[in-house]
Residue frames as qw, qx, qy, qz and C-alpha x, y, z in Angstrom:
[[0.094, 0.652, -0.302, -0.689, 12.41, 136.96, 289.75],
 [0.655, 0.326, 0.671, 0.119, 11.09, 135.98, 286.32],
 [0.046, 0.412, -0.424, -0.805, 11.96, 137.08, 282.78],
 [0.676, 0.478, 0.502, -0.251, 9.13, 136.73, 280.26],
 [0.247, -0.185, 0.650, 0.695, 10.12, 135.98, 276.66],
 [0.456, 0.637, 0.471, -0.405, 7.57, 137.58, 274.34],
 [0.014, 0.376, -0.538, -0.754, 7.05, 138.32, 270.66],
 [0.741, 0.309, -0.070, -0.592, 4.92, 137.45, 267.69],
 [0.941, 0.028, 0.337, -0.014, 4.82, 133.89, 266.32],
 [0.861, 0.350, 0.122, 0.349, 8.00, 132.60, 264.61],
 [0.077, 0.963, -0.194, 0.173, 10.11, 135.57, 265.76],
 [0.574, 0.400, -0.612, 0.369, 12.60, 133.26, 267.49],
 [0.517, -0.618, 0.273, -0.526, 11.27, 133.25, 271.07],
 [0.970, -0.212, 0.083, -0.085, 11.55, 129.50, 271.55],
 [0.779, 0.388, -0.221, 0.440, 15.03, 129.47, 270.01],
 [0.004, -0.707, 0.340, -0.620, 15.98, 132.26, 272.43],
 [0.747, -0.495, 0.260, -0.361, 14.75, 130.20, 275.39],
 [0.988, 0.073, -0.036, 0.135, 16.53, 127.10, 274.09],
 [0.554, 0.566, -0.281, 0.542, 19.75, 129.10, 273.68],
 [0.200, -0.679, 0.346, -0.616, 19.52, 130.74, 277.10],
 [0.694, -0.378, 0.430, -0.436, 18.46, 127.64, 279.02],
 [0.152, 0.287, -0.923, -0.204, 19.46, 124.68, 276.79],
 [0.615, 0.192, 0.586, -0.491, 15.84, 123.55, 276.87],
 [0.193, 0.067, 0.850, 0.485, 14.14, 121.70, 274.03],
 [0.383, 0.550, 0.369, -0.644, 11.18, 124.01, 273.45],
 [0.601, 0.428, 0.623, 0.261, 9.59, 123.23, 270.08],
 [0.007, -0.571, 0.200, 0.796, 10.56, 125.60, 267.26],
 [0.486, 0.397, 0.718, 0.303, 9.23, 126.11, 263.76],
 [0.060, -0.097, 0.262, 0.958, 8.62, 128.59, 260.94],
 [0.273, -0.481, -0.648, -0.523, 4.88, 128.65, 261.42],
 [0.300, -0.521, 0.175, -0.780, 2.63, 130.55, 263.84],
 [0.726, -0.424, 0.231, -0.490, 1.93, 129.26, 267.36],
 [0.641, 0.259, -0.709, 0.143, 4.61, 126.59, 267.50],
 [0.140, 0.015, -0.741, 0.657, 4.53, 127.26, 271.24],
 [0.420, -0.540, -0.560, -0.468, 1.05, 126.68, 272.67],
 [0.654, -0.699, -0.279, 0.078, 1.60, 126.41, 276.42],
 [0.069, -0.922, 0.347, -0.159, 4.05, 128.63, 278.34],
 [0.901, 0.121, -0.309, 0.279, 7.48, 126.98, 278.54],
 [0.438, -0.878, 0.191, 0.010, 9.65, 127.61, 281.63],
 [0.827, 0.311, -0.247, 0.398, 13.41, 127.42, 281.73],
 [0.559, -0.754, 0.026, 0.343, 16.42, 128.40, 283.82],
 [0.562, 0.716, -0.099, 0.402, 18.81, 130.87, 282.23],
 [0.690, -0.388, -0.182, 0.583, 21.81, 132.60, 283.76],
 [0.086, 0.991, -0.092, 0.042, 23.15, 136.06, 284.34],
 [0.820, 0.218, -0.166, 0.502, 26.87, 136.44, 283.82],
 [0.238, -0.953, 0.159, -0.103, 29.21, 138.21, 286.25],
 [0.438, 0.535, -0.643, 0.329, 32.96, 138.07, 286.93],
 [0.805, -0.440, -0.393, 0.052, 33.38, 135.64, 289.81],
 [0.249, -0.900, 0.280, -0.222, 35.00, 137.20, 292.89],
 [0.933, -0.236, 0.163, 0.218, 37.17, 134.08, 293.15],
 [0.665, 0.498, 0.011, 0.556, 39.55, 135.81, 290.74],
 [0.059, -0.835, 0.134, -0.531, 39.69, 139.00, 292.80],
 [0.674, -0.640, 0.286, -0.233, 40.19, 137.03, 296.04],
 [0.337, 0.555, -0.760, -0.020, 42.63, 134.59, 294.38],
 [0.507, -0.143, 0.785, -0.327, 40.81, 131.48, 295.56],
 [0.230, -0.022, -0.862, -0.451, 39.28, 128.45, 293.88],
 [0.543, -0.082, 0.257, -0.795, 35.54, 128.53, 294.45],
 [0.021, 0.098, 0.995, 0.024, 33.19, 125.60, 294.91],
 [0.405, -0.063, -0.119, -0.904, 29.80, 126.80, 293.59],
 [0.195, 0.187, 0.923, -0.275, 26.64, 125.18, 294.94],
 [0.373, 0.648, 0.554, -0.366, 23.72, 127.22, 293.58],
 [0.391, 0.854, -0.130, -0.317, 25.43, 128.53, 290.45],
 [0.905, 0.242, 0.110, 0.331, 28.25, 127.79, 287.99],
 [0.174, -0.856, 0.316, 0.371, 31.79, 129.13, 287.64],
 [0.846, 0.366, 0.263, 0.285, 33.37, 128.72, 284.21],
 [0.586, 0.361, 0.028, 0.725, 36.79, 130.25, 283.59],
 [0.242, -0.221, -0.361, 0.873, 36.34, 132.65, 286.52],
 [0.321, -0.183, -0.267, -0.890, 32.93, 133.70, 285.20],
 [0.199, 0.179, 0.836, -0.479, 30.00, 133.09, 287.58],
 [0.329, -0.220, -0.609, -0.688, 26.69, 132.11, 285.99],
 [0.204, 0.082, 0.671, -0.708, 23.80, 132.75, 288.36],
 [0.055, 0.373, 0.888, 0.262, 20.44, 131.07, 287.63],
 [0.287, 0.220, 0.143, -0.921, 17.38, 133.14, 286.71],
 [0.440, 0.374, 0.809, -0.108, 13.91, 131.85, 285.84],
 [0.160, 0.249, -0.415, -0.860, 12.56, 132.48, 282.34],
 [0.501, 0.398, 0.720, -0.269, 9.23, 131.84, 280.61],
 [0.028, 0.087, -0.613, -0.785, 8.48, 131.61, 276.88],
 [0.481, 0.416, 0.567, -0.524, 4.82, 132.24, 276.06],
 [0.534, 0.463, 0.644, 0.291, 2.95, 131.59, 272.82],
 [0.293, 0.134, 0.274, 0.906, 3.26, 134.28, 270.14],
 [0.120, 0.639, 0.436, -0.622, 1.31, 137.50, 270.55],
 [0.277, 0.398, 0.569, 0.664, -0.53, 139.00, 267.58],
 [0.108, -0.154, 0.016, -0.982, -2.23, 142.40, 267.20],
 [0.613, -0.291, -0.104, -0.727, -5.46, 142.65, 269.23],
 [0.479, -0.017, -0.854, 0.202, -4.51, 139.75, 271.50],
 [0.083, 0.023, 0.569, -0.818, -6.05, 141.76, 274.34],
 [0.626, 0.088, -0.059, -0.773, -9.40, 141.30, 272.57],
 [0.806, -0.044, 0.554, -0.203, -8.85, 137.54, 272.47],
 [0.713, 0.628, -0.246, -0.192, -7.38, 137.35, 268.95],
 [0.436, 0.472, -0.751, 0.154, -4.91, 134.52, 268.31],
 [0.574, -0.237, -0.745, 0.243, -4.41, 132.85, 271.67],
 [0.262, -0.763, -0.258, -0.531, -5.50, 136.11, 273.22],
 [0.390, -0.767, 0.233, -0.453, -5.76, 136.89, 276.88],
 [0.963, -0.248, -0.027, 0.105, -4.36, 133.48, 277.87],
 [0.713, 0.341, -0.141, 0.596, -0.96, 134.64, 276.61],
 [0.013, -0.694, 0.176, -0.698, -1.13, 137.94, 278.40],
 [0.758, -0.581, 0.050, -0.292, -2.20, 136.18, 281.59],
 [0.930, -0.001, -0.157, 0.331, 0.94, 134.02, 281.32],
 [0.437, 0.490, -0.202, 0.727, 2.96, 137.22, 281.75],
 [0.483, -0.809, -0.167, -0.291, 1.37, 138.15, 285.08],
 [0.805, -0.538, 0.005, 0.249, 4.34, 136.84, 287.08],
 [0.704, 0.351, 0.029, 0.617, 7.05, 138.38, 284.89],
 [0.367, -0.735, -0.121, 0.557, 9.18, 141.16, 286.36],
 [0.049, 0.651, -0.388, -0.651, 10.73, 142.16, 283.04],
 [0.823, 0.448, 0.332, -0.108, 10.11, 141.21, 279.41],
 [0.258, -0.389, 0.619, 0.632, 12.54, 140.39, 276.62],
 [0.664, 0.597, 0.213, -0.397, 10.76, 141.09, 273.33],
 [0.507, -0.153, 0.690, 0.493, 12.28, 138.93, 270.59],
 [0.469, 0.728, 0.077, -0.495, 11.77, 140.77, 267.30],
 [0.757, 0.254, 0.459, 0.390, 12.42, 139.35, 263.83],
 [0.070, -0.765, 0.124, 0.629, 14.59, 142.19, 262.57],
 [0.316, -0.062, 0.726, 0.607, 14.95, 140.63, 259.11],
 [0.425, 0.353, 0.023, -0.833, 11.42, 141.79, 258.26],
 [0.250, 0.123, -0.866, -0.415, 10.49, 138.38, 256.85],
 [0.096, -0.403, -0.895, 0.164, 7.28, 137.88, 258.88],
 [0.191, -0.570, -0.316, -0.734, 4.01, 139.78, 258.74],
 [0.331, -0.483, 0.340, -0.736, 2.21, 141.00, 261.87],
 [0.890, -0.215, 0.079, -0.393, 0.73, 137.53, 262.47],
 [0.524, -0.496, 0.687, 0.091, 4.04, 135.68, 262.04],
 [0.850, 0.408, 0.332, 0.011, 3.47, 134.42, 258.50],
 [0.575, -0.210, 0.419, 0.671, 6.43, 134.19, 256.12],
 [0.424, 0.881, 0.170, -0.126, 6.69, 137.05, 253.61],
 [0.672, 0.586, -0.115, 0.438, 9.44, 138.50, 251.43],
 [0.655, -0.363, -0.232, 0.621, 12.51, 139.28, 253.50],
 [0.281, -0.103, 0.009, 0.954, 12.87, 142.97, 254.30],
 [0.131, -0.453, -0.529, -0.705, 9.26, 143.83, 253.41],
 [0.511, -0.733, -0.435, -0.115, 8.07, 144.34, 257.01],
 [0.090, 0.684, -0.344, 0.637, 9.24, 147.06, 259.41],
 [0.574, -0.191, -0.727, 0.326, 10.25, 145.47, 262.76],
 [0.004, 0.095, -0.358, 0.929, 9.53, 148.74, 264.56],
 [0.595, -0.261, -0.306, -0.696, 5.84, 147.96, 264.09],
 [0.738, -0.220, -0.634, 0.070, 6.32, 144.91, 266.31],
 [0.323, 0.003, -0.508, 0.799, 7.93, 147.00, 269.04],
 [0.284, -0.141, 0.059, -0.947, 4.97, 149.39, 269.05],
 [0.680, -0.226, -0.470, -0.515, 2.26, 146.74, 268.82],
 [0.644, -0.186, -0.698, 0.253, 3.48, 144.65, 271.75],
 [0.128, -0.001, -0.430, 0.894, 3.78, 147.66, 274.05],
 [0.456, -0.130, -0.128, -0.871, 0.21, 148.61, 273.13],
 [0.690, -0.182, -0.658, -0.241, -1.07, 145.07, 273.69],
 [0.466, -0.158, -0.689, 0.533, 0.24, 144.94, 277.25],
 [0.080, 0.031, 0.261, -0.962, -1.20, 148.37, 278.09],
 [0.562, -0.126, -0.370, -0.729, -4.57, 147.48, 276.53],
 [0.634, -0.189, -0.748, 0.053, -4.62, 144.28, 278.56],
 [0.261, -0.158, -0.566, 0.766, -3.99, 146.26, 281.74],
 [0.277, -0.023, -0.029, -0.960, -6.65, 148.78, 280.73],
 [0.605, -0.191, -0.617, -0.466, -9.16, 146.00, 280.14],
 [0.509, -0.237, -0.745, 0.361, -8.58, 144.68, 283.66],
 [0.097, -0.178, -0.374, 0.905, -9.12, 148.13, 285.18],
 [0.298, -0.113, -0.336, -0.886, -12.06, 149.20, 283.00],
 [0.464, -0.336, -0.800, -0.177, -14.29, 146.45, 284.36],
 [0.478, -0.624, -0.541, 0.300, -14.31, 148.04, 287.81],
 [0.355, 0.231, -0.053, 0.904, -13.11, 151.58, 287.11],
 [0.310, -0.620, -0.216, -0.688, -16.31, 153.37, 288.06],
 [0.775, -0.565, -0.281, -0.024, -16.45, 151.51, 291.37],
 [0.728, -0.113, -0.180, 0.652, -12.73, 152.00, 292.06],
 [0.225, 0.364, 0.028, 0.903, -12.70, 155.70, 291.23],
 [0.449, -0.651, -0.229, -0.567, -15.89, 156.44, 293.20],
 [0.817, -0.463, -0.297, 0.173, -14.65, 154.47, 296.22],
 [0.588, 0.091, -0.162, 0.787, -11.39, 156.42, 296.20],
 [0.019, -0.429, -0.035, -0.903, -13.29, 159.69, 296.44],
 [0.598, -0.555, -0.241, -0.526, -16.27, 158.82, 298.66],
 [0.869, -0.454, -0.177, 0.081, -14.40, 156.64, 301.17],
 [0.041, -0.922, 0.378, -0.070, -11.13, 158.58, 300.93],
 [0.876, -0.204, 0.374, 0.227, -9.11, 155.49, 300.16],
 [0.071, -0.661, 0.490, 0.564, -5.93, 156.31, 298.18],
 [0.792, 0.491, -0.115, -0.343, -6.32, 155.36, 294.53],
 [0.331, 0.563, -0.757, 0.023, -2.87, 153.72, 294.59],
 [0.360, -0.174, 0.837, -0.374, -4.09, 151.37, 297.34],
 [0.752, 0.336, 0.351, -0.445, -7.22, 150.40, 295.38],
 [0.664, 0.622, -0.354, -0.214, -5.25, 149.88, 292.17],
 [0.055, 0.499, -0.854, 0.134, -2.58, 147.83, 293.95],
 [0.588, 0.033, 0.713, -0.380, -5.35, 145.51, 295.15],
 [0.759, 0.535, 0.081, -0.361, -6.68, 145.30, 291.59],
 [0.579, 0.665, -0.471, -0.023, -3.23, 144.58, 290.14],
 [0.587, -0.565, 0.560, -0.151, -2.08, 142.25, 292.92],
 [0.906, 0.099, 0.410, 0.043, -2.01, 139.25, 290.58],
 [0.651, 0.729, -0.022, 0.212, 0.22, 141.11, 288.12],
 [0.731, -0.246, -0.115, 0.626, 3.12, 141.68, 290.54],
 [0.170, 0.632, 0.081, 0.752, 2.52, 145.43, 290.36],
 [0.430, -0.333, -0.579, 0.607, 3.24, 147.13, 293.68],
 [0.096, -0.911, -0.379, 0.134, 1.67, 150.14, 295.34],
 [0.365, -0.641, 0.214, 0.641, 5.02, 151.92, 295.13],
 [0.328, 0.070, 0.649, 0.683, 5.15, 151.39, 291.36],
 [0.061, 0.743, 0.627, 0.225, 1.61, 152.74, 291.04],
 [0.249, -0.867, -0.147, 0.406, 2.58, 155.83, 293.05],
 [0.387, -0.345, 0.440, 0.733, 5.53, 156.38, 290.72],
 [0.220, 0.365, 0.709, 0.562, 3.27, 156.17, 287.68],
 [0.078, -0.862, -0.497, 0.056, 0.72, 158.54, 289.22],
 [0.307, -0.759, 0.067, 0.571, 3.42, 161.13, 289.90],
 [0.342, -0.199, 0.581, 0.711, 4.98, 160.76, 286.47],
 [0.190, 0.496, 0.745, 0.403, 1.69, 160.85, 284.54],
 [0.010, 0.088, -0.050, 0.995, 0.51, 164.07, 286.18],
 [0.421, -0.503, -0.614, -0.438, -3.05, 162.89, 286.87],
 [0.313, -0.478, 0.364, -0.736, -4.79, 164.09, 290.03],
 [0.325, -0.020, -0.939, 0.109, -4.96, 161.04, 292.33],
 [0.144, 0.185, 0.636, -0.735, -7.61, 162.65, 294.54],
 [0.577, 0.428, 0.203, -0.665, -10.26, 162.89, 291.78],
 [0.255, -0.134, 0.875, 0.390, -9.93, 159.76, 289.58],
 [0.416, 0.590, 0.678, -0.138, -13.60, 160.07, 288.51],
 [0.249, 0.883, -0.002, -0.398, -12.51, 163.15, 286.53],
 [0.352, -0.391, 0.682, 0.508, -9.74, 161.39, 284.61],
 [0.645, 0.502, -0.212, -0.535, -10.31, 161.29, 280.86],
 [0.982, 0.140, 0.125, 0.007, -9.90, 158.07, 278.88],
 [0.608, 0.657, -0.283, 0.344, -6.63, 159.42, 277.49],
 [0.193, -0.720, 0.503, -0.437, -5.34, 160.25, 280.97],
 [0.860, -0.267, 0.380, -0.212, -6.15, 156.76, 282.25],
 [0.919, 0.364, 0.002, 0.149, -4.46, 155.17, 279.23],
 [0.353, 0.755, -0.378, 0.404, -1.38, 157.38, 279.61],
 [0.504, -0.610, 0.492, -0.364, -1.15, 156.50, 283.32],
 [0.948, -0.050, 0.308, -0.070, -1.32, 152.78, 282.46],
 [0.735, 0.613, -0.168, 0.235, 1.28, 153.24, 279.71],
 [0.046, 0.744, -0.513, 0.426, 3.69, 154.74, 282.24],
 [0.736, -0.395, 0.452, -0.313, 2.81, 152.04, 284.78],
 [0.966, 0.250, 0.048, 0.044, 3.65, 149.38, 282.19],
 [0.492, 0.706, -0.364, 0.356, 7.05, 151.00, 281.60],
 [0.252, -0.638, 0.558, -0.466, 7.74, 150.88, 285.35],
 [0.731, -0.236, 0.529, -0.360, 6.20, 147.52, 286.31],
 [0.872, 0.213, 0.430, 0.100, 6.63, 145.47, 283.11],
 [0.048, 0.793, -0.391, -0.465, 9.71, 147.00, 281.44],
 [0.897, 0.384, 0.216, 0.033, 10.81, 145.65, 278.07],
 [0.204, -0.621, 0.570, 0.498, 14.20, 145.12, 276.42],
 [0.765, 0.548, 0.020, -0.338, 14.34, 144.30, 272.73],
 [0.622, -0.243, 0.653, 0.357, 16.23, 141.53, 270.97],
 [0.477, 0.657, -0.291, -0.507, 17.04, 142.54, 267.38],
 [0.754, -0.132, 0.643, 0.025, 16.98, 138.88, 266.38],
 [0.792, 0.422, 0.370, 0.239, 18.39, 137.21, 263.24],
 [0.079, -0.912, 0.158, 0.370, 21.04, 139.94, 263.16],
 [0.485, -0.281, 0.661, 0.499, 23.26, 137.89, 260.83],
 [0.452, 0.594, 0.613, 0.259, 20.75, 138.49, 258.01],
 [0.326, 0.147, 0.146, 0.923, 21.68, 141.65, 256.02],
 [0.227, -0.625, -0.399, -0.632, 18.17, 143.14, 256.21],
 [0.636, -0.666, -0.369, 0.127, 18.20, 142.70, 259.99],
 [0.582, -0.224, -0.066, 0.779, 21.55, 144.47, 260.27],
 [0.107, 0.375, 0.278, 0.878, 20.21, 147.39, 258.21],
 [0.438, -0.700, -0.415, -0.382, 17.11, 147.69, 260.39],
 [0.683, -0.527, -0.291, 0.414, 19.23, 147.59, 263.53],
 [0.432, 0.003, 0.050, 0.900, 21.48, 150.39, 262.27],
 [0.109, -0.524, -0.381, -0.754, 18.37, 152.42, 261.46],
 [0.568, -0.664, -0.336, -0.351, 16.76, 151.99, 264.89],
 [0.711, -0.171, -0.475, 0.489, 19.62, 151.60, 267.38],
 [0.169, 0.213, -0.218, 0.937, 19.94, 155.31, 268.15],
 [0.480, -0.429, -0.219, -0.733, 16.21, 155.67, 268.83],
 [0.847, -0.409, -0.271, -0.205, 16.01, 152.75, 271.27],
 [0.129, -0.782, 0.527, -0.306, 19.50, 153.01, 272.74],
 [0.020, -0.388, 0.897, -0.210, 20.79, 150.35, 275.13],
 [0.648, 0.080, 0.579, -0.488, 17.39, 148.66, 275.33],
 [0.843, 0.487, -0.044, -0.222, 17.81, 147.38, 271.74],
 [0.421, -0.567, 0.685, 0.177, 20.49, 144.69, 271.48],
 [0.604, 0.436, -0.549, -0.380, 21.60, 142.89, 268.29],
 [0.634, -0.241, 0.676, -0.287, 21.00, 139.18, 268.71],
 [0.617, 0.231, -0.656, -0.368, 21.22, 135.79, 267.06],
 [0.744, -0.315, 0.419, -0.413, 19.44, 133.28, 269.25],
 [0.965, 0.247, -0.060, -0.058, 20.19, 130.50, 266.77],
 [0.498, 0.611, -0.497, 0.361, 23.94, 131.22, 266.85],
 [0.313, -0.534, 0.582, -0.528, 23.94, 131.15, 270.65],
 [0.915, -0.086, 0.223, -0.325, 22.06, 127.85, 270.63],
 [0.858, 0.412, -0.277, 0.133, 24.66, 126.27, 268.31],
 [0.232, 0.620, -0.565, 0.492, 27.54, 127.54, 270.45],
 [0.561, -0.419, 0.481, -0.527, 25.92, 126.35, 273.69],
 [0.974, 0.067, 0.063, -0.209, 25.18, 122.89, 272.25],
 [0.748, 0.476, -0.376, 0.270, 28.70, 122.40, 270.91],
 [0.023, -0.598, 0.572, -0.561, 30.17, 123.63, 274.21],
 [0.777, -0.284, 0.322, -0.461, 27.90, 121.25, 276.14],
 [0.980, 0.194, -0.038, -0.018, 29.21, 118.38, 274.00],
 [0.646, -0.576, 0.323, 0.383, 32.81, 119.42, 274.67],
 [0.713, 0.473, 0.316, 0.409, 33.48, 120.13, 271.00],
 [0.277, 0.668, -0.046, 0.689, 34.26, 123.81, 271.58],
 [0.376, -0.350, -0.497, 0.699, 35.22, 125.98, 274.54],
 [0.077, -0.479, -0.279, -0.829, 32.62, 128.71, 274.99],
 [0.117, -0.382, -0.671, 0.624, 31.09, 130.50, 277.95],
 [0.127, 0.782, 0.585, 0.172, 27.74, 132.26, 277.36],
 [0.074, -0.978, -0.081, 0.180, 28.42, 135.88, 276.48],
 [0.596, -0.370, 0.394, 0.593, 31.96, 135.30, 275.19],
 [0.340, 0.776, -0.168, -0.504, 33.20, 137.20, 272.15],
 [0.469, 0.496, -0.689, -0.242, 34.84, 134.11, 270.63],
 [0.936, -0.193, 0.222, -0.195, 35.15, 130.34, 270.98],
 [0.013, -0.586, 0.793, 0.165, 37.88, 127.72, 270.60],
 [0.894, 0.135, -0.295, -0.310, 37.39, 124.47, 268.72],
 [0.483, -0.552, 0.660, -0.162, 38.63, 121.62, 270.93],
 [0.578, -0.002, 0.811, 0.087, 37.67, 118.55, 268.90],
 [0.351, 0.480, -0.333, -0.732, 37.58, 119.45, 265.18],
 [0.104, 0.097, -0.951, -0.276, 37.31, 115.77, 264.23],
 [0.133, 0.411, 0.850, -0.303, 33.80, 115.70, 265.73],
 [0.289, 0.625, 0.141, -0.711, 32.58, 118.53, 263.51],
 [0.631, 0.487, 0.549, 0.249, 31.12, 117.97, 260.06],
 [0.373, 0.145, 0.259, 0.879, 32.25, 120.38, 257.34],
 [0.142, -0.691, -0.438, -0.558, 28.88, 122.15, 257.44],
 [0.565, -0.751, -0.295, 0.169, 29.27, 122.66, 261.20],
 [0.578, -0.262, 0.066, 0.770, 32.74, 124.14, 260.76],
 [0.167, 0.387, 0.378, 0.824, 31.39, 126.52, 258.13],
 [0.351, -0.774, -0.443, -0.284, 28.47, 127.49, 260.36],
 [0.619, -0.623, -0.184, 0.441, 30.80, 128.20, 263.28],
 [0.460, -0.040, 0.194, 0.865, 33.06, 130.32, 261.10],
 [0.037, -0.596, -0.439, -0.671, 30.05, 132.32, 259.90],
 [0.505, -0.782, -0.363, 0.032, 29.01, 132.88, 263.51],
 [0.606, -0.421, -0.019, 0.674, 32.50, 134.12, 264.32],
 [0.331, 0.113, 0.336, 0.875, 32.81, 136.37, 261.25],
 [0.120, -0.518, -0.487, -0.693, 29.27, 137.73, 260.88],
 [0.533, -0.736, -0.347, -0.232, 28.21, 137.99, 264.52],
 [0.726, -0.545, -0.161, 0.387, 30.93, 137.72, 267.17],
 [0.537, -0.044, 0.120, 0.834, 33.51, 139.86, 265.37],
 [0.017, 0.539, 0.350, 0.766, 30.89, 142.45, 264.41],
 [0.468, -0.685, -0.198, -0.521, 28.78, 142.74, 267.58],
 [0.058, -0.552, 0.654, -0.513, 31.03, 141.27, 270.28],
 [0.304, -0.009, 0.893, -0.331, 28.64, 138.46, 271.23],
 [0.036, -0.346, -0.855, -0.384, 25.47, 136.71, 270.08],
 [0.252, -0.360, -0.053, -0.896, 23.48, 139.14, 272.23],
 [0.665, -0.422, -0.578, -0.214, 21.53, 136.53, 274.21],
 [0.600, -0.332, -0.482, 0.546, 23.58, 136.92, 277.39],
 [0.152, 0.097, -0.056, 0.982, 23.74, 140.69, 276.96],
 [0.422, -0.426, -0.386, -0.701, 19.94, 140.83, 276.87],
 [0.700, -0.469, -0.535, 0.062, 19.55, 138.77, 280.03],
 [0.510, -0.196, -0.321, 0.774, 22.16, 140.85, 281.86],
 [0.039, -0.261, -0.136, -0.955, 20.55, 144.08, 280.65],
 [0.546, -0.498, -0.478, -0.475, 17.13, 142.94, 281.87],
 [0.730, -0.465, -0.456, 0.210, 18.35, 141.85, 285.30],
 [0.559, -0.275, -0.214, 0.752, 21.15, 144.23, 286.29],
 [0.119, 0.078, 0.141, 0.980, 20.23, 147.43, 284.46],
 [0.384, -0.409, -0.439, -0.702, 16.43, 147.31, 284.24],
 [0.705, -0.545, -0.442, -0.098, 15.57, 145.50, 287.49],
 [0.020, 0.763, -0.398, 0.509, 18.64, 147.01, 289.20],
 [0.904, -0.426, -0.006, -0.042, 19.68, 143.98, 291.21],
 [0.075, 0.754, -0.642, 0.118, 23.10, 143.15, 292.58],
 [0.850, 0.039, -0.525, 0.040, 24.92, 139.88, 293.21],
 [0.411, -0.697, 0.437, -0.393, 25.71, 138.96, 296.82],
 [0.671, 0.185, -0.708, 0.121, 27.97, 136.13, 298.05],
 [0.637, -0.647, 0.176, -0.381, 26.96, 135.04, 301.59],
 [0.629, 0.254, -0.683, 0.270, 29.63, 133.18, 303.59],
 [0.728, -0.637, -0.252, -0.016, 29.88, 131.95, 307.17],
 [0.682, -0.442, 0.077, 0.578, 33.64, 132.44, 307.52],
 [0.300, 0.948, 0.055, -0.090, 34.50, 135.90, 306.20],
 [0.240, -0.748, 0.556, 0.271, 38.24, 135.16, 306.29],
 [0.385, -0.135, 0.866, 0.289, 38.16, 131.86, 304.40],
 [0.445, 0.236, -0.301, -0.810, 35.04, 132.78, 302.36],
 [0.246, -0.024, -0.960, -0.133, 33.42, 129.45, 303.21],
 [0.676, -0.397, -0.191, -0.591, 30.07, 128.11, 304.36],
 [0.648, -0.504, 0.471, -0.322, 29.68, 125.73, 307.34],
 [0.973, 0.103, 0.206, 0.034, 30.65, 122.81, 305.07],
 [0.537, -0.468, 0.415, 0.567, 33.89, 124.44, 303.98],
 [0.553, 0.566, 0.481, 0.377, 32.70, 125.28, 300.45],
 [0.290, -0.329, 0.072, 0.896, 34.47, 128.38, 299.15],
 [0.271, 0.269, -0.156, -0.911, 32.12, 131.08, 297.79],
 [0.270, 0.184, 0.945, 0.034, 29.36, 128.49, 297.47],
 [0.206, 0.696, 0.688, 0.002, 26.35, 130.65, 296.66],
 [0.083, -0.001, 0.146, 0.986, 25.39, 133.82, 294.85],
 [0.129, 0.658, 0.708, -0.223, 22.05, 135.56, 295.34],
 [0.134, 0.371, 0.329, 0.858, 20.48, 138.27, 293.20],
 [0.185, -0.651, -0.604, 0.422, 18.84, 140.94, 295.36],
 [0.169, 0.906, 0.268, 0.282, 17.42, 144.43, 294.75],
 [0.407, 0.350, -0.262, 0.802, 19.94, 147.23, 295.19],
 [0.283, -0.501, 0.191, -0.795, 19.50, 148.73, 298.64],
 [0.832, -0.326, -0.425, -0.147, 18.59, 145.45, 300.34],
 [0.325, -0.747, 0.462, -0.350, 19.71, 145.54, 303.98],
 [0.177, 0.337, -0.913, 0.148, 21.75, 142.79, 305.64],
 [0.411, 0.065, 0.735, -0.535, 18.72, 141.80, 307.74],
 [0.718, 0.425, 0.039, -0.550, 16.44, 141.68, 304.70],
 [0.522, 0.490, -0.675, -0.178, 18.99, 139.57, 302.85],
 [0.081, -0.217, 0.917, -0.324, 19.33, 137.19, 305.81],
 [0.595, 0.217, 0.505, -0.586, 15.56, 136.74, 305.75],
 [0.685, 0.479, -0.327, -0.441, 15.71, 135.75, 302.09],
 [0.360, 0.366, -0.857, 0.051, 18.06, 132.91, 302.99],
 [0.486, -0.326, -0.801, 0.121, 16.38, 131.79, 306.24],
 [0.332, -0.792, -0.194, -0.473, 14.08, 133.60, 308.64],
 [0.782, -0.535, -0.178, 0.266, 16.07, 132.36, 311.65],
 [0.594, 0.098, 0.009, 0.799, 19.08, 134.30, 310.36],
 [0.026, -0.624, -0.187, -0.758, 17.04, 137.50, 310.14],
 [0.624, -0.717, -0.230, -0.208, 15.74, 137.00, 313.67]]
């Protein structure tokens, strides 16, 4: 399972990855600070069942902080996308190819409106962030269309002359994009095209089918980043009803500060918390104390969190619809064969059977 972090240059993608994973991805207020895709390990946040079972857990593949279980999830920050990337503009198709393995995308958007379409600094509030939402969706669909167009005549004719289902042929074509035959079937049904005569599809019908397929196979949640800036807050208020739960107010920079100070033991903070506690005030410079107070007043008390953890949880639990499972060997003591209590947590698709889950851990168990 992989979350792709996307957005135009300088929107805050690398800061988001650093905040989520405590990596050291290079950041900067100029386009294409990130050149190569940068991987990291973030976490989803769930209440640990140790509290419900009244036991002290001993995590092995995850973390438990204050009865909150943090389960690792892989993330990938790619270089900034600009309009017409599918044509090769900017860093072009290389960036889109980096997203092949992603199951869901978090689109980090500069909601302060201080960057133009290419990520160059402009007057704050002079750019509409909704343009970024629209352009990135179009870029991904155009990229998918470009891949199909190269062989569309052959694919569509083969489907009809050899009576091979079009969803089978397209699943072969999209195999490298982690797009399944089932997802293609869903998109065919939802788009209303006739799967038995693909040679008759119009260009608009093909594009609409791919647009729906993108929504199913490469879903996107949106980070309304830099939410502490007044212009960003205004834009969020304007757009939140239209985009609903898929648009989440966010300050990646605030989360990064909180995570760093917590890592150093200066504050007590678990990712996703609505507040923090200063443990060692003597280690904080006055500017750091002021920054922390601004984070508390302008972000945590207004929005309930920095939004970074909420975005990851939204992407994994709501969009991908996975559940957390705690496998144990002793169901009475909740231990593994080494005596570790609630040692592991796995994220699996809802509806996974016990046998399928056993196979994910070790094939011998499934057998």
